[in-house]
C-alpha positions as CSV (number, residue, x, y, z in Angstrom):
1,M,0.0,0.0,0.0
2,S,1.4,3.4,-1.0
3,A,1.9,6.2,1.6
4,A,-1.0,8.1,0.1
5,A,-3.4,5.2,0.3
6,R,-2.3,4.4,3.8
7,A,-2.8,8.0,4.9
8,R,-6.3,8.1,3.4
9,A,-7.3,4.9,5.1
10,L,-6.1,6.3,8.5
11,A,-7.8,9.6,7.9
12,G,-11.0,7.8,7.0
13,V,-11.3,6.4,10.5
14,G,-10.3,9.7,12.2
15,R,-6.7,8.9,12.9
16,L,-5.4,12.1,11.5
17,E,-2.0,12.2,13.4
18,Q,-1.1,8.7,12.2
19,A,-2.2,9.7,8.7
20,E,0.1,12.7,8.9
21,T,3.0,10.5,10.0
22,A,2.4,8.2,7.0
23,V,2.4,11.1,4.6
24,R,5.6,12.6,6.1
25,E,7.3,9.2,5.8
26,G,6.3,9.2,2.1
27,L,7.6,12.7,1.6
28,A,10.9,11.7,3.1
29,E,11.4,9.5,0.1
30,T,9.7,11.7,-2.5
31,P,9.7,15.3,-1.2
32,A,8.2,16.8,-4.4
33,D,5.2,14.4,-4.6
34,A,2.3,16.7,-5.2
35,E,-0.3,14.2,-4.1
36,L,1.4,13.7,-0.7
37,L,2.0,17.5,-0.3
38,G,-1.7,18.0,-1.0
39,L,-2.7,15.3,1.5
40,L,-0.5,16.8,4.1
41,A,-2.0,20.2,3.5
42,G,-5.5,18.7,4.0
43,L,-4.5,16.8,7.2
44,R,-3.0,20.0,8.7
45,R,-6.1,21.9,7.8
46,L,-8.4,19.4,9.4
47,Q,-6.3,19.6,12.6
48,G,-6.7,23.4,12.7
49,H,-3.2,24.3,11.5
50,Y,-4.2,26.6,8.7
51,A,-1.0,28.5,8.1
52,D,1.0,25.3,7.9
53,A,-1.6,23.8,5.7
54,L,-1.3,26.7,3.2
55,E,2.5,26.3,3.0
56,F,2.1,22.6,2.0
57,A,-0.7,23.5,-0.4
58,D,1.6,26.1,-2.0
59,A,4.3,23.5,-2.3
60,A,1.8,21.1,-3.9
61,V,0.8,23.7,-6.5
62,A,4.4,24.5,-7.2
63,A,5.1,20.7,-7.8
64,A,2.0,20.1,-10.0
65,P,0.5,23.4,-11.2
66,G,-1.6,21.5,-13.7
67,Q,-3.6,19.5,-11.2
68,S,-6.9,21.0,-10.2
69,V,-7.0,19.1,-6.9
70,V,-4.0,21.0,-5.4
71,H,-5.6,24.3,-6.3
72,I,-8.8,23.2,-4.6
73,E,-6.9,22.4,-1.4
74,R,-5.1,25.7,-1.6
75,A,-8.5,27.5,-1.9
76,E,-9.8,25.6,1.2
77,C,-6.8,26.7,3.2
78,L,-7.1,30.3,2.0
79,L,-10.8,30.4,3.0
80,L,-10.0,29.3,6.5
81,L,-7.4,32.1,6.7
82,G,-10.0,34.7,5.7
83,R,-8.4,35.3,2.3
84,S,-11.5,34.9,0.3
85,G,-10.2,36.8,-2.7
86,D,-7.2,34.6,-3.1
87,A,-9.3,31.6,-2.5
88,R,-11.6,32.6,-5.3
89,E,-8.6,32.9,-7.7
90,A,-7.4,29.4,-6.6
91,A,-10.8,27.9,-7.1
92,G,-11.2,29.6,-10.4
93,E,-7.9,28.1,-11.6
94,A,-9.1,24.7,-10.5
95,V,-12.3,25.2,-12.6
96,R,-10.2,26.2,-15.6
97,L,-8.1,23.1,-15.3
98,A,-10.9,20.6,-14.8
99,P,-14.2,22.2,-16.0
100,G,-15.8,18.8,-16.3
101,R,-15.3,17.8,-12.7
102,P,-17.8,18.8,-9.9
103,E,-15.2,19.4,-7.2
104,P,-13.7,22.6,-8.6
105,H,-17.2,24.1,-9.1
106,R,-18.1,23.1,-5.5
107,A,-15.0,24.9,-4.2
108,L,-15.7,28.0,-6.2
109,A,-19.3,28.1,-4.8
110,R,-17.9,28.0,-1.3
111,C,-15.6,30.8,-2.0
112,L,-18.3,33.0,-3.6
113,V,-20.8,32.4,-0.9
114,L,-18.4,33.7,1.7
115,R,-17.9,36.8,-0.5
116,R,-21.7,37.1,-0.6
117,E,-21.7,36.7,-4.3
118,F,-24.8,34.6,-4.2
119,D,-25.7,34.5,-7.9
120,G,-22.2,33.3,-8.9
121,A,-22.2,30.9,-6.0
122,R,-25.5,29.4,-7.1
123,D,-24.4,29.1,-10.7
124,A,-21.2,27.2,-9.5
125,A,-23.1,25.0,-7.1
126,T,-25.7,24.2,-9.7
127,R,-23.0,23.3,-12.2
128,A,-21.5,20.9,-9.7
129,V,-24.9,19.3,-9.2
130,T,-25.5,19.1,-12.9
131,L,-22.2,17.2,-13.3
132,A,-22.9,14.9,-10.3
133,P,-26.6,14.9,-9.7
134,H,-26.4,12.2,-7.0
135,S,-23.5,13.7,-5.1
136,V,-24.4,14.5,-1.5
137,P,-21.6,17.0,-1.0
138,D,-22.6,18.9,-4.1
139,L,-26.2,19.0,-3.1
140,M,-25.3,20.2,0.3
141,T,-23.1,22.9,-1.1
142,L,-26.1,24.1,-3.1
143,A,-28.3,24.0,0.0
144,E,-25.8,26.1,1.9
145,V,-25.6,28.6,-0.9
146,E,-29.4,29.0,-0.9
147,R,-29.6,29.3,2.8
148,N,-27.0,32.0,3.0
149,A,-28.8,33.8,0.1
150,G,-32.0,33.7,2.2
151,R,-33.9,31.3,0.0
152,R,-34.8,28.8,2.7
153,D,-37.3,26.8,0.6
154,A,-34.7,26.2,-2.1
155,A,-32.2,25.2,0.6
156,R,-34.6,22.8,2.1
157,A,-35.3,21.3,-1.3
158,A,-31.6,20.7,-2.0
159,A,-31.0,19.3,1.5
160,A,-34.0,16.9,1.0
161,R,-32.4,15.7,-2.3
162,A,-29.2,15.0,-0.4
163,L,-31.1,13.1,2.3
164,A,-32.9,11.1,-0.4
165,E,-29.5,9.9,-1.6
166,D,-28.2,9.3,2.0
167,P,-30.9,9.5,4.7
168,E,-28.2,9.3,7.4
169,D,-26.1,12.2,6.1
170,A,-25.3,14.3,9.1
171,E,-24.9,17.6,7.3
172,G,-28.2,17.2,5.5
173,R,-30.0,16.4,8.8
174,W,-28.2,19.4,10.4
175,M,-29.4,21.7,7.6
176,I,-33.0,20.6,8.0
177,A,-32.8,21.3,11.7
178,V,-31.2,24.7,11.1
179,L,-33.9,25.6,8.6
180,D,-36.6,24.6,11.1
181,A,-34.9,26.7,13.7
182,E,-34.8,29.8,11.5
183,K,-38.5,29.4,10.9
184,L,-39.1,29.1,14.6
185,R,-40.3,25.5,14.3
186,V,-38.6,24.8,17.6
187,R,-40.1,21.4,18.3
188,E,-39.1,20.0,14.9
189,A,-35.6,21.5,15.2
190,M,-35.0,20.1,18.6
191,R,-36.2,16.7,17.6
192,G,-33.8,16.6,14.7
193,L,-30.9,17.9,16.8
194,R,-31.6,15.3,19.5
195,Q,-31.4,12.5,16.9
196,L,-28.2,14.0,15.5
197,A,-26.6,14.3,18.9
198,A,-27.5,10.7,19.6
199,D,-25.9,9.5,16.4
200,H,-22.9,11.9,16.3
201,P,-22.2,13.1,19.9
202,D,-18.7,14.3,19.0
203,R,-20.0,16.7,16.4
204,Y,-23.5,17.7,17.6
205,G,-23.4,17.8,21.4
206,A,-24.1,20.5,23.9
207,P,-23.3,23.5,21.6
208,A,-25.9,22.4,19.1
209,L,-28.6,21.4,21.6
210,S,-28.3,24.7,23.4
211,W,-29.2,26.7,20.3
212,P,-32.6,27.9,21.6
213,V,-31.0,29.9,24.3
214,R,-28.0,31.0,22.2
215,G,-30.2,31.7,19.1
216,L,-32.6,33.7,21.2
217,L,-29.7,35.9,22.5
218,A,-28.5,36.4,19.0
219,G,-31.9,37.6,17.9
220,L,-32.2,39.9,20.9
221,R,-28.8,41.4,20.1
222,R,-30.0,42.2,16.6
223,G,-33.4,43.5,17.7
224,L,-32.4,45.6,20.6
225,S,-29.3,47.1,18.9
226,A,-31.6,48.2,16.1
227,G,-34.6,49.3,18.2
228,V,-33.0,51.2,21.1
229,P,-31.4,53.9,18.8
230,V,-35.0,54.4,17.4
231,V,-36.3,55.1,20.9
232,V,-33.3,57.5,21.6
233,A,-34.0,59.3,18.3
234,L,-37.7,59.7,19.1
235,T,-36.9,60.9,22.6
236,L,-34.5,63.6,21.1
237,G,-37.2,64.5,18.6
238,G,-39.5,65.1,21.6
239,R,-37.6,68.3,22.4
240,W,-39.0,69.9,19.2
241,W,-42.1,67.9,18.6
242,A,-44.0,66.7,21.7
243,P,-45.8,63.7,20.1
244,A,-42.3,62.1,19.4
245,L,-41.9,61.4,23.1
246,L,-45.2,59.5,23.1
247,L,-43.9,57.5,20.1
248,A,-40.7,56.8,22.0
249,R,-42.6,55.4,24.9
250,G,-44.8,53.3,22.6
251,A,-41.8,52.0,20.8
252,A,-40.2,51.0,24.1
253,V,-43.4,49.0,25.1
254,V,-43.5,47.3,21.7
255,M,-39.8,46.3,21.9
256,A,-40.3,44.9,25.4
257,L,-43.4,42.9,24.4
258,V,-41.9,41.6,21.2
259,T,-38.8,40.5,23.1
260,V,-40.9,38.7,25.8
261,G,-43.1,37.1,23.1
262,L,-40.0,35.8,21.1
263,A,-38.6,34.3,24.3
264,I,-41.8,32.5,25.0
265,R,-42.1,31.4,21.4
266,V,-38.6,29.9,21.4
267,L,-38.0,28.6,25.0
268,T,-41.3,27.1,25.8
269,P,-41.4,24.4,23.2
270,A,-37.6,23.8,23.6
271,G,-38.1,22.5,27.1
272,R,-35.4,21.9,29.7
273,L,-32.8,20.3,27.4
274,P,-31.1,23.5,26.2
275,W,-30.7,24.7,29.8
276,L,-29.2,21.4,30.8
277,C,-26.8,21.5,27.9
278,L,-25.6,25.0,28.9
279,S,-23.9,23.4,31.9
280,L,-21.8,21.3,29.5
281,L,-20.4,24.3,27.7
282,P,-16.9,25.8,28.5
283,A,-17.0,28.1,31.6
284,R,-16.2,31.2,29.5
285,T,-19.1,30.5,27.2
286,R,-21.4,29.9,30.2
287,R,-20.5,33.1,31.8
288,A,-21.0,35.0,28.5
289,I,-24.5,33.5,28.1
290,G,-25.4,34.2,31.7
291,A,-24.3,37.8,31.3
292,G,-26.3,38.1,28.1
293,L,-29.4,36.7,29.7
294,V,-29.2,39.1,32.6
295,A,-28.5,42.1,30.3
296,A,-31.4,41.2,28.0
297,S,-33.8,40.8,31.0
298,G,-32.6,44.1,32.4
299,A,-33.1,45.8,29.1
300,V,-36.7,44.6,28.9
301,H,-37.5,45.7,32.4
302,L,-35.9,49.1,31.8
303,L,-37.8,49.6,28.5
304,L,-41.0,49.0,30.3
305,W,-40.0,51.4,33.1
306,Y,-39.1,54.0,30.5
307,A,-42.5,53.7,29.0
308,V,-44.1,54.4,32.3
309,S,-41.7,57.1,33.5
310,P,-39.5,58.5,30.6
311,H,-36.2,59.7,31.9
312,W,-32.8,60.0,30.3
313,L,-31.2,58.0,33.1
314,T,-33.4,55.0,32.3
315,L,-32.6,55.3,28.7
316,A,-28.9,55.4,29.4
317,L,-29.3,52.2,31.5
318,V,-31.1,50.5,28.6
319,A,-28.2,51.5,26.3
320,T,-25.7,50.1,28.9
321,A,-27.7,46.8,29.1
322,V,-27.6,46.5,25.3
323,A,-23.9,47.2,25.3
324,V,-23.3,44.4,27.9
325,L,-25.5,42.1,25.7
326,L,-23.4,42.8,22.6
327,T,-20.1,42.4,24.5
328,A,-21.3,39.1,26.0
329,G,-22.2,37.9,22.5
330,A,-18.7,38.8,21.2
331,V,-17.2,36.8,24.1
332,E,-19.5,33.9,23.5
333,R,-18.4,33.6,19.8
334,T,-14.7,33.6,20.6
């Protein structure tokens, strides 16, 4: 068995470090082997060493510039390093070298969707699916493009096609659960996530199952950060036009009631499981979520108090609570 075949077999069962050792042993004998260099780049990328992975991908491209697969690997590394423009160029070169293969088009779609060039991404993903209509990865790439473009029905249709090919595909099941969550179909989303967590506990554990709480906080961050400035602007306008102050108080009530309603809509059908899963998250994440919940609750109470008794101090406290909510969200994501 060749070094490349041995490495692929080891990587296929999750033994990435041993696969890397096999590749390095092969490179000791043939240091300019583009296949081995590309494999090493992929293994380093999968282990989170993106800068190292790019170095090996560059070496693979230098060794075999006419092979599309090495350009695809380089594009993947560049994407993870945040260099979407360079990644697009690398994927475009892969498409030029192998226009009849679906993999380059799939890589190009991934690059374009991160650049929010959704029309081009959809064209590339559709081309990949046309070339390989039964390919689950290509169908899931199309689903991801459509979801990011805001076309949830099209995303669901693509994910359903992928699941028709492989009913146990984890990414397809995850996509359906995410789409259910985005439509606030909480019970359906949690049912799908529970099944995923049971089948793939290493990939879909506590972080996934705690989404109702974390997703609610994400929605509140967006809603309150957009709504509070409106209340402030209306309050300022009240200095010159008295009805504006009444509008500010009304807006505060509406924001508070919408926030409470959203929380009830999300958390009630989710049950206790998301709260239990929070205890399994890293301590830093738990503290950030706790701070966010306290800040969101404080903002709601303060908005109601402002509607009853409008004072600048109350409004300043609302702004402070929103700032804490946003800061906690930034900490949670790191």
